[in-house]
PyMOL CGO cylinders between C-alpha atoms (Angstrom):
from pymol import cmd
from pymol.cgo import CYLINDER

trace = [
    CYLINDER, -9.44, -9.76, -36.45, -8.01, -9.59, -32.72, 0.3, 1, 1, 1, 1, 1, 1,
    CYLINDER, -8.01, -9.59, -32.72, -7.28, -5.87, -30.66, 0.3, 1, 1, 1, 1, 1, 1,
    CYLINDER, -7.28, -5.87, -30.66, -4.85, -5.32, -28.71, 0.3, 1, 1, 1, 1, 1, 1,
    CYLINDER, -4.85, -5.32, -28.71, -3.64, -2.62, -26.01, 0.3, 1, 1, 1, 1, 1, 1,
    CYLINDER, -3.64, -2.62, -26.01, 0.16, -1.81, -25.29, 0.3, 1, 1, 1, 1, 1, 1,
    CYLINDER, 0.16, -1.81, -25.29, 1.02, 1.58, -24.20, 0.3, 1, 1, 1, 1, 1, 1,
    CYLINDER, 1.02, 1.58, -24.20, 4.71, 3.42, -23.27, 0.3, 1, 1, 1, 1, 1, 1,
    CYLINDER, 4.71, 3.42, -23.27, 7.33, 1.56, -25.61, 0.3, 1, 1, 1, 1, 1, 1,
    CYLINDER, 7.33, 1.56, -25.61, 9.13, 4.74, -25.17, 0.3, 1, 1, 1, 1, 1, 1,
    CYLINDER, 9.13, 4.74, -25.17, 10.55, 3.89, -28.81, 0.3, 1, 1, 1, 1, 1, 1,
    CYLINDER, 10.55, 3.89, -28.81, 13.81, 6.11, -29.88, 0.3, 1, 1, 1, 1, 1, 1,
    CYLINDER, 13.81, 6.11, -29.88, 13.92, 6.72, -25.93, 0.3, 1, 1, 1, 1, 1, 1,
    CYLINDER, 13.92, 6.72, -25.93, 17.68, 6.97, -25.79, 0.3, 1, 1, 1, 1, 1, 1,
    CYLINDER, 17.68, 6.97, -25.79, 18.01, 6.81, -21.48, 0.3, 1, 1, 1, 1, 1, 1,
    CYLINDER, 18.01, 6.81, -21.48, 15.36, 4.39, -21.32, 0.3, 1, 1, 1, 1, 1, 1,
    CYLINDER, 15.36, 4.39, -21.32, 17.11, 1.75, -20.24, 0.3, 1, 1, 1, 1, 1, 1,
    CYLINDER, 17.11, 1.75, -20.24, 18.26, 3.66, -17.34, 0.3, 1, 1, 1, 1, 1, 1,
    CYLINDER, 18.26, 3.66, -17.34, 14.74, 2.71, -16.03, 0.3, 1, 1, 1, 1, 1, 1,
    CYLINDER, 14.74, 2.71, -16.03, 13.63, -0.82, -18.38, 0.3, 1, 1, 1, 1, 1, 1,
    CYLINDER, 13.63, -0.82, -18.38, 15.86, -3.19, -16.13, 0.3, 1, 1, 1, 1, 1, 1,
    CYLINDER, 15.86, -3.19, -16.13, 15.45, -5.72, -18.68, 0.3, 1, 1, 1, 1, 1, 1,
    CYLINDER, 15.45, -5.72, -18.68, 17.12, -3.39, -21.75, 0.3, 1, 1, 1, 1, 1, 1,
    CYLINDER, 17.12, -3.39, -21.75, 20.34, -2.20, -22.49, 0.3, 1, 1, 1, 1, 1, 1,
    CYLINDER, 20.34, -2.20, -22.49, 19.41, 0.22, -24.39, 0.3, 1, 1, 1, 1, 1, 1,
    CYLINDER, 19.41, 0.22, -24.39, 17.13, 2.54, -26.83, 0.3, 1, 1, 1, 1, 1, 1,
    CYLINDER, 17.13, 2.54, -26.83, 18.24, -0.08, -29.52, 0.3, 1, 1, 1, 1, 1, 1,
    CYLINDER, 18.24, -0.08, -29.52, 16.50, -2.74, -27.79, 0.3, 1, 1, 1, 1, 1, 1,
    CYLINDER, 16.50, -2.74, -27.79, 13.96, -1.88, -26.77, 0.3, 1, 1, 1, 1, 1, 1,
    CYLINDER, 13.96, -1.88, -26.77, 13.10, -1.52, -30.04, 0.3, 1, 1, 1, 1, 1, 1,
    CYLINDER, 13.10, -1.52, -30.04, 14.10, -4.08, -30.46, 0.3, 1, 1, 1, 1, 1, 1,
    CYLINDER, 14.10, -4.08, -30.46, 11.73, -6.18, -28.51, 0.3, 1, 1, 1, 1, 1, 1,
    CYLINDER, 11.73, -6.18, -28.51, 8.80, -4.15, -28.67, 0.3, 1, 1, 1, 1, 1, 1,
    CYLINDER, 8.80, -4.15, -28.67, 9.55, -5.12, -32.81, 0.3, 1, 1, 1, 1, 1, 1,
    CYLINDER, 9.55, -5.12, -32.81, 10.04, -8.67, -31.87, 0.3, 1, 1, 1, 1, 1, 1,
    CYLINDER, 10.04, -8.67, -31.87, 6.92, -9.34, -29.45, 0.3, 1, 1, 1, 1, 1, 1,
    CYLINDER, 6.92, -9.34, -29.45, 5.27, -6.77, -31.82, 0.3, 1, 1, 1, 1, 1, 1,
    CYLINDER, 5.27, -6.77, -31.82, 5.51, -8.75, -34.96, 0.3, 1, 1, 1, 1, 1, 1,
    CYLINDER, 5.51, -8.75, -34.96, 4.67, -12.30, -33.07, 0.3, 1, 1, 1, 1, 1, 1,
    CYLINDER, 4.67, -12.30, -33.07, 1.30, -11.22, -32.43, 0.3, 1, 1, 1, 1, 1, 1,
    CYLINDER, 1.30, -11.22, -32.43, -0.04, -8.92, -34.44, 0.3, 1, 1, 1, 1, 1, 1,
    CYLINDER, -0.04, -8.92, -34.44, -1.29, -9.95, -37.97, 0.3, 1, 1, 1, 1, 1, 1,
    CYLINDER, -1.29, -9.95, -37.97, -2.53, -7.29, -40.86, 0.3, 1, 1, 1, 1, 1, 1,
    CYLINDER, -2.53, -7.29, -40.86, -6.48, -7.03, -40.03, 0.3, 1, 1, 1, 1, 1, 1,
    CYLINDER, -6.48, -7.03, -40.03, -5.46, -6.91, -36.10, 0.3, 1, 1, 1, 1, 1, 1,
    CYLINDER, -5.46, -6.91, -36.10, -6.16, -4.11, -34.63, 0.3, 1, 1, 1, 1, 1, 1,
    CYLINDER, -6.16, -4.11, -34.63, -3.46, -2.25, -31.49, 0.3, 1, 1, 1, 1, 1, 1,
    CYLINDER, -3.46, -2.25, -31.49, -4.38, 0.85, -29.59, 0.3, 1, 1, 1, 1, 1, 1,
    CYLINDER, -4.38, 0.85, -29.59, -1.23, 2.27, -28.47, 0.3, 1, 1, 1, 1, 1, 1,
    CYLINDER, -1.23, 2.27, -28.47, -1.82, 4.35, -24.88, 0.3, 1, 1, 1, 1, 1, 1,
    CYLINDER, -1.82, 4.35, -24.88, 0.51, 6.95, -25.27, 0.3, 1, 1, 1, 1, 1, 1,
    CYLINDER, 0.51, 6.95, -25.27, 3.75, 7.75, -25.29, 0.3, 1, 1, 1, 1, 1, 1,
    CYLINDER, 3.75, 7.75, -25.29, 4.87, 5.53, -27.78, 0.3, 1, 1, 1, 1, 1, 1,
    CYLINDER, 4.87, 5.53, -27.78, 7.91, 7.62, -30.29, 0.3, 1, 1, 1, 1, 1, 1,
    CYLINDER, 7.91, 7.62, -30.29, 10.58, 9.31, -29.11, 0.3, 1, 1, 1, 1, 1, 1,
    CYLINDER, 10.58, 9.31, -29.11, 11.76, 10.62, -33.17, 0.3, 1, 1, 1, 1, 1, 1,
    CYLINDER, 11.76, 10.62, -33.17, 10.63, 10.58, -36.60, 0.3, 1, 1, 1, 1, 1, 1,
    CYLINDER, 10.63, 10.58, -36.60, 12.89, 7.04, -37.37, 0.3, 1, 1, 1, 1, 1, 1,
    CYLINDER, 12.89, 7.04, -37.37, 10.56, 5.17, -34.91, 0.3, 1, 1, 1, 1, 1, 1,
    CYLINDER, 10.56, 5.17, -34.91, 7.39, 6.40, -35.95, 0.3, 1, 1, 1, 1, 1, 1,
    CYLINDER, 7.39, 6.40, -35.95, 8.70, 5.52, -39.58, 0.3, 1, 1, 1, 1, 1, 1,
    CYLINDER, 8.70, 5.52, -39.58, 9.33, 2.23, -38.11, 0.3, 1, 1, 1, 1, 1, 1,
    CYLINDER, 9.33, 2.23, -38.11, 6.24, 1.55, -36.45, 0.3, 1, 1, 1, 1, 1, 1,
    CYLINDER, 6.24, 1.55, -36.45, 4.22, 2.22, -40.11, 0.3, 1, 1, 1, 1, 1, 1,
    CYLINDER, 4.22, 2.22, -40.11, 6.05, -0.47, -41.82, 0.3, 1, 1, 1, 1, 1, 1,
    CYLINDER, 6.05, -0.47, -41.82, 4.20, -2.66, -38.35, 0.3, 1, 1, 1, 1, 1, 1,
    CYLINDER, 4.20, -2.66, -38.35, 1.24, -4.83, -39.59, 0.3, 1, 1, 1, 1, 1, 1,
    CYLINDER, 1.24, -4.83, -39.59, -2.27, -3.92, -38.35, 0.3, 1, 1, 1, 1, 1, 1,
    CYLINDER, -2.27, -3.92, -38.35, -4.05, -1.09, -38.08, 0.3, 1, 1, 1, 1, 1, 1,
    CYLINDER, -4.05, -1.09, -38.08, -2.76, 1.33, -35.18, 0.3, 1, 1, 1, 1, 1, 1,
    CYLINDER, -2.76, 1.33, -35.18, -4.62, 3.70, -33.28, 0.3, 1, 1, 1, 1, 1, 1,
    CYLINDER, -4.62, 3.70, -33.28, -3.43, 6.00, -30.49, 0.3, 1, 1, 1, 1, 1, 1,
    CYLINDER, -3.43, 6.00, -30.49, -4.32, 7.11, -26.99, 0.3, 1, 1, 1, 1, 1, 1,
    CYLINDER, -4.32, 7.11, -26.99, -2.08, 9.83, -26.28, 0.3, 1, 1, 1, 1, 1, 1,
    CYLINDER, -2.08, 9.83, -26.28, 0.15, 10.33, -24.12, 0.3, 1, 1, 1, 1, 1, 1,
    CYLINDER, 0.15, 10.33, -24.12, 2.20, 13.17, -22.03, 0.3, 1, 1, 1, 1, 1, 1,
    CYLINDER, 2.20, 13.17, -22.03, 5.33, 12.23, -24.15, 0.3, 1, 1, 1, 1, 1, 1,
    CYLINDER, 5.33, 12.23, -24.15, 3.76, 12.39, -27.65, 0.3, 1, 1, 1, 1, 1, 1,
    CYLINDER, 3.76, 12.39, -27.65, 3.98, 15.77, -28.22, 0.3, 1, 1, 1, 1, 1, 1,
    CYLINDER, 3.98, 15.77, -28.22, 7.54, 15.41, -29.06, 0.3, 1, 1, 1, 1, 1, 1,
    CYLINDER, 7.54, 15.41, -29.06, 6.26, 14.69, -32.40, 0.3, 1, 1, 1, 1, 1, 1,
    CYLINDER, 6.26, 14.69, -32.40, 3.95, 16.69, -34.15, 0.3, 1, 1, 1, 1, 1, 1,
    CYLINDER, 3.95, 16.69, -34.15, 0.36, 14.95, -35.07, 0.3, 1, 1, 1, 1, 1, 1,
    CYLINDER, 0.36, 14.95, -35.07, 0.93, 15.02, -38.55, 0.3, 1, 1, 1, 1, 1, 1,
    CYLINDER, 0.93, 15.02, -38.55, 2.91, 13.27, -38.27, 0.3, 1, 1, 1, 1, 1, 1,
    CYLINDER, 2.91, 13.27, -38.27, 0.95, 10.90, -36.28, 0.3, 1, 1, 1, 1, 1, 1,
    CYLINDER, 0.95, 10.90, -36.28, -1.60, 10.74, -38.58, 0.3, 1, 1, 1, 1, 1, 1,
    CYLINDER, -1.60, 10.74, -38.58, 0.68, 9.37, -41.13, 0.3, 1, 1, 1, 1, 1, 1,
    CYLINDER, 0.68, 9.37, -41.13, 1.15, 6.05, -39.15, 0.3, 1, 1, 1, 1, 1, 1,
    CYLINDER, 1.15, 6.05, -39.15, -1.76, 6.21, -36.91, 0.3, 1, 1, 1, 1, 1, 1,
    CYLINDER, -1.76, 6.21, -36.91, -5.60, 5.45, -37.86, 0.3, 1, 1, 1, 1, 1, 1,
    CYLINDER, -5.60, 5.45, -37.86, -7.02, 7.16, -34.93, 0.3, 1, 1, 1, 1, 1, 1,
    CYLINDER, -7.02, 7.16, -34.93, -5.91, 10.03, -32.58, 0.3, 1, 1, 1, 1, 1, 1,
    CYLINDER, -5.91, 10.03, -32.58, -8.07, 9.86, -28.99, 0.3, 1, 1, 1, 1, 1, 1,
    CYLINDER, -8.07, 9.86, -28.99, -7.77, 12.16, -25.92, 0.3, 1, 1, 1, 1, 1, 1,
    CYLINDER, -7.77, 12.16, -25.92, -9.42, 8.89, -24.55, 0.3, 1, 1, 1, 1, 1, 1,
    CYLINDER, -9.42, 8.89, -24.55, -12.05, 6.67, -26.17, 0.3, 1, 1, 1, 1, 1, 1,
    CYLINDER, -12.05, 6.67, -26.17, -14.74, 4.50, -25.12, 0.3, 1, 1, 1, 1, 1, 1,
    CYLINDER, -14.74, 4.50, -25.12, -14.46, 1.34, -26.74, 0.3, 1, 1, 1, 1, 1, 1,
    CYLINDER, -14.46, 1.34, -26.74, -16.59, -1.92, -25.39, 0.3, 1, 1, 1, 1, 1, 1,
    CYLINDER, -16.59, -1.92, -25.39, -17.73, -0.20, -22.38, 0.3, 1, 1, 1, 1, 1, 1,
    CYLINDER, -17.73, -0.20, -22.38, -13.74, -0.18, -21.04, 0.3, 1, 1, 1, 1, 1, 1,
    CYLINDER, -13.74, -0.18, -21.04, -12.62, 3.53, -20.88, 0.3, 1, 1, 1, 1, 1, 1,
    CYLINDER, -12.62, 3.53, -20.88, -8.94, 4.03, -22.97, 0.3, 1, 1, 1, 1, 1, 1,
    CYLINDER, -8.94, 4.03, -22.97, -7.09, 6.52, -21.52, 0.3, 1, 1, 1, 1, 1, 1,
    CYLINDER, -7.09, 6.52, -21.52, -2.86, 6.79, -21.43, 0.3, 1, 1, 1, 1, 1, 1,
    CYLINDER, -2.86, 6.79, -21.43, -3.40, 8.24, -17.74, 0.3, 1, 1, 1, 1, 1, 1,
    CYLINDER, -3.40, 8.24, -17.74, -5.22, 6.61, -15.15, 0.3, 1, 1, 1, 1, 1, 1,
    CYLINDER, -5.22, 6.61, -15.15, -8.97, 7.95, -15.30, 0.3, 1, 1, 1, 1, 1, 1,
    CYLINDER, -8.97, 7.95, -15.30, -10.79, 9.74, -11.68, 0.3, 1, 1, 1, 1, 1, 1,
    CYLINDER, -10.79, 9.74, -11.68, -12.35, 7.37, -10.22, 0.3, 1, 1, 1, 1, 1, 1,
    CYLINDER, -12.35, 7.37, -10.22, -16.13, 9.07, -10.14, 0.3, 1, 1, 1, 1, 1, 1,
    CYLINDER, -16.13, 9.07, -10.14, -15.57, 8.77, -14.71, 0.3, 1, 1, 1, 1, 1, 1,
    CYLINDER, -15.57, 8.77, -14.71, -15.53, 4.76, -14.03, 0.3, 1, 1, 1, 1, 1, 1,
    CYLINDER, -15.53, 4.76, -14.03, -19.28, 5.21, -13.63, 0.3, 1, 1, 1, 1, 1, 1,
    CYLINDER, -19.28, 5.21, -13.63, -20.79, 2.61, -16.23, 0.3, 1, 1, 1, 1, 1, 1,
    CYLINDER, -20.79, 2.61, -16.23, -17.75, 1.74, -17.67, 0.3, 1, 1, 1, 1, 1, 1,
    CYLINDER, -17.75, 1.74, -17.67, -15.91, -1.61, -17.28, 0.3, 1, 1, 1, 1, 1, 1,
    CYLINDER, -15.91, -1.61, -17.28, -13.04, -0.78, -16.29, 0.3, 1, 1, 1, 1, 1, 1,
    CYLINDER, -13.04, -0.78, -16.29, -10.12, 0.93, -17.61, 0.3, 1, 1, 1, 1, 1, 1,
    CYLINDER, -10.12, 0.93, -17.61, -7.34, 0.58, -19.02, 0.3, 1, 1, 1, 1, 1, 1,
    CYLINDER, -7.34, 0.58, -19.02, -4.47, 2.66, -19.32, 0.3, 1, 1, 1, 1, 1, 1,
    CYLINDER, -4.47, 2.66, -19.32, -0.41, 3.43, -19.38, 0.3, 1, 1, 1, 1, 1, 1,
    CYLINDER, -0.41, 3.43, -19.38, 1.65, 6.05, -17.80, 0.3, 1, 1, 1, 1, 1, 1,
    CYLINDER, 1.65, 6.05, -17.80, 2.21, 4.44, -14.57, 0.3, 1, 1, 1, 1, 1, 1,
    CYLINDER, 2.21, 4.44, -14.57, 4.77, 2.21, -16.07, 0.3, 1, 1, 1, 1, 1, 1,
    CYLINDER, 4.77, 2.21, -16.07, 5.84, -0.66, -12.69, 0.3, 1, 1, 1, 1, 1, 1,
    CYLINDER, 5.84, -0.66, -12.69, 3.68, 1.07, -10.11, 0.3, 1, 1, 1, 1, 1, 1,
    CYLINDER, 3.68, 1.07, -10.11, -0.35, -0.01, -10.36, 0.3, 1, 1, 1, 1, 1, 1,
    CYLINDER, -0.35, -0.01, -10.36, -3.01, 1.39, -8.70, 0.3, 1, 1, 1, 1, 1, 1,
    CYLINDER, -3.01, 1.39, -8.70, -4.53, -1.25, -6.35, 0.3, 1, 1, 1, 1, 1, 1,
    CYLINDER, -4.53, -1.25, -6.35, -7.54, -1.35, -8.09, 0.3, 1, 1, 1, 1, 1, 1,
    CYLINDER, -7.54, -1.35, -8.09, -9.75, -3.79, -9.81, 0.3, 1, 1, 1, 1, 1, 1,
    CYLINDER, -9.75, -3.79, -9.81, -11.31, -1.17, -11.67, 0.3, 1, 1, 1, 1, 1, 1,
    CYLINDER, -11.31, -1.17, -11.67, -8.09, -0.56, -13.99, 0.3, 1, 1, 1, 1, 1, 1,
    CYLINDER, -8.09, -0.56, -13.99, -5.77, -2.59, -15.70, 0.3, 1, 1, 1, 1, 1, 1,
    CYLINDER, -5.77, -2.59, -15.70, -2.43, -0.71, -16.73, 0.3, 1, 1, 1, 1, 1, 1,
    CYLINDER, -2.43, -0.71, -16.73, -0.40, -1.61, -20.30, 0.3, 1, 1, 1, 1, 1, 1,
    CYLINDER, -0.40, -1.61, -20.30, 2.09, 0.00, -19.99, 0.3, 1, 1, 1, 1, 1, 1,
    CYLINDER, 2.09, 0.00, -19.99, 5.31, -2.55, -21.37, 0.3, 1, 1, 1, 1, 1, 1,
    CYLINDER, 5.31, -2.55, -21.37, 7.32, -2.84, -18.64, 0.3, 1, 1, 1, 1, 1, 1,
    CYLINDER, 7.32, -2.84, -18.64, 3.48, -3.84, -16.21, 0.3, 1, 1, 1, 1, 1, 1,
    CYLINDER, 3.48, -3.84, -16.21, 3.29, -6.62, -19.48, 0.3, 1, 1, 1, 1, 1, 1,
    CYLINDER, 3.29, -6.62, -19.48, 6.35, -7.71, -19.05, 0.3, 1, 1, 1, 1, 1, 1,
    CYLINDER, 6.35, -7.71, -19.05, 6.26, -8.36, -15.73, 0.3, 1, 1, 1, 1, 1, 1,
    CYLINDER, 6.26, -8.36, -15.73, 3.21, -10.21, -16.25, 0.3, 1, 1, 1, 1, 1, 1,
    CYLINDER, 3.21, -10.21, -16.25, 3.22, -12.01, -19.83, 0.3, 1, 1, 1, 1, 1, 1,
    CYLINDER, 3.22, -12.01, -19.83, 6.78, -11.78, -20.62, 0.3, 1, 1, 1, 1, 1, 1,
    CYLINDER, 6.78, -11.78, -20.62, 5.01, -9.82, -23.73, 0.3, 1, 1, 1, 1, 1, 1,
    CYLINDER, 5.01, -9.82, -23.73, 4.78, -6.13, -25.37, 0.3, 1, 1, 1, 1, 1, 1,
    CYLINDER, 4.78, -6.13, -25.37, 1.26, -6.48, -25.95, 0.3, 1, 1, 1, 1, 1, 1,
    CYLINDER, 1.26, -6.48, -25.95, -2.12, -7.62, -24.26, 0.3, 1, 1, 1, 1, 1, 1,
    CYLINDER, -2.12, -7.62, -24.26, -4.90, -9.13, -26.06, 0.3, 1, 1, 1, 1, 1, 1,
    CYLINDER, -4.90, -9.13, -26.06, -9.04, -7.86, -25.67, 0.3, 1, 1, 1, 1, 1, 1,
    CYLINDER, -9.04, -7.86, -25.67, -9.76, -11.51, -24.37, 0.3, 1, 1, 1, 1, 1, 1,
    CYLINDER, -9.76, -11.51, -24.37, -7.43, -11.39, -21.83, 0.3, 1, 1, 1, 1, 1, 1,
    CYLINDER, -7.43, -11.39, -21.83, -8.18, -7.68, -20.85, 0.3, 1, 1, 1, 1, 1, 1,
    CYLINDER, -8.18, -7.68, -20.85, -11.71, -9.56, -20.24, 0.3, 1, 1, 1, 1, 1, 1,
    CYLINDER, -11.71, -9.56, -20.24, -10.68, -12.13, -18.66, 0.3, 1, 1, 1, 1, 1, 1,
    CYLINDER, -10.68, -12.13, -18.66, -9.02, -9.84, -15.63, 0.3, 1, 1, 1, 1, 1, 1,
    CYLINDER, -9.02, -9.84, -15.63, -10.94, -7.74, -15.45, 0.3, 1, 1, 1, 1, 1, 1,
    CYLINDER, -10.94, -7.74, -15.45, -13.56, -11.26, -14.89, 0.3, 1, 1, 1, 1, 1, 1,
    CYLINDER, -13.56, -11.26, -14.89, -11.42, -12.49, -12.41, 0.3, 1, 1, 1, 1, 1, 1,
    CYLINDER, -11.42, -12.49, -12.41, -11.09, -9.24, -10.72, 0.3, 1, 1, 1, 1, 1, 1,
    CYLINDER, -11.09, -9.24, -10.72, -15.16, -9.13, -10.46, 0.3, 1, 1, 1, 1, 1, 1,
    CYLINDER, -15.16, -9.13, -10.46, -15.00, -12.36, -9.24, 0.3, 1, 1, 1, 1, 1, 1,
    CYLINDER, -15.00, -12.36, -9.24, -12.41, -11.18, -6.31, 0.3, 1, 1, 1, 1, 1, 1,
    CYLINDER, -12.41, -11.18, -6.31, -14.46, -8.17, -5.06, 0.3, 1, 1, 1, 1, 1, 1,
    CYLINDER, -14.46, -8.17, -5.06, -17.57, -10.12, -5.46, 0.3, 1, 1, 1, 1, 1, 1,
    CYLINDER, -17.57, -10.12, -5.46, -16.43, -12.86, -2.85, 0.3, 1, 1, 1, 1, 1, 1,
    CYLINDER, -16.43, -12.86, -2.85, -14.73, -10.10, -0.40, 0.3, 1, 1, 1, 1, 1, 1,
    CYLINDER, -14.73, -10.10, -0.40, -17.42, -8.04, -0.69, 0.3, 1, 1, 1, 1, 1, 1,
    CYLINDER, -17.42, -8.04, -0.69, -19.79, -11.61, 0.64, 0.3, 1, 1, 1, 1, 1, 1,
    CYLINDER, -19.79, -11.61, 0.64, -16.81, -12.64, 2.75, 0.3, 1, 1, 1, 1, 1, 1,
    CYLINDER, -16.81, -12.64, 2.75, -17.59, -8.82, 4.98, 0.3, 1, 1, 1, 1, 1, 1,
    CYLINDER, -17.59, -8.82, 4.98, -21.67, -9.16, 4.76, 0.3, 1, 1, 1, 1, 1, 1,
    CYLINDER, -21.67, -9.16, 4.76, -20.76, -12.31, 6.36, 0.3, 1, 1, 1, 1, 1, 1,
    CYLINDER, -20.76, -12.31, 6.36, -18.51, -11.03, 9.16, 0.3, 1, 1, 1, 1, 1, 1,
    CYLINDER, -18.51, -11.03, 9.16, -21.04, -7.78, 10.08, 0.3, 1, 1, 1, 1, 1, 1,
    CYLINDER, -21.04, -7.78, 10.08, -24.33, -10.24, 9.92, 0.3, 1, 1, 1, 1, 1, 1,
    CYLINDER, -24.33, -10.24, 9.92, -21.70, -12.12, 13.18, 0.3, 1, 1, 1, 1, 1, 1,
]
cmd.load_cgo(trace, "trace")
């Protein structure tokens, strides 16, 4: 079993092509997401959707046909579809969730809430990532830029945060050595 994360696929959003240069229509957006999903996710896998998932019932129905266990962290656009209908597709529905030491949220959480957390896996900001190693933006737009796909695995998330932690540690050592001069 593997675990994956994604955010802001905006399935069924009629004008999404105006905001994503790599697609030409809402239909192409859905086709690309489904292509990445089907290539990656197996029946026993878990996918955390970190908000702004489906903008219409048709898109929600399509999601129900995809493999894997689906869990949603609701986003600011997820009130378009009734929670009752979402509950037919998603096994669990949250506002935010702590998972394996990471905060999962749609919007980035306040830095004060990061104490004793490994990081914040979030969406909402599309291509505008926060320049702070404690945050990982898993919006479809950002993942397309980073990895050429719409999903990221828990293993890749852990590797990302481990790399960021090393960078921060080296920077702190460098600052300390400069201050000793």
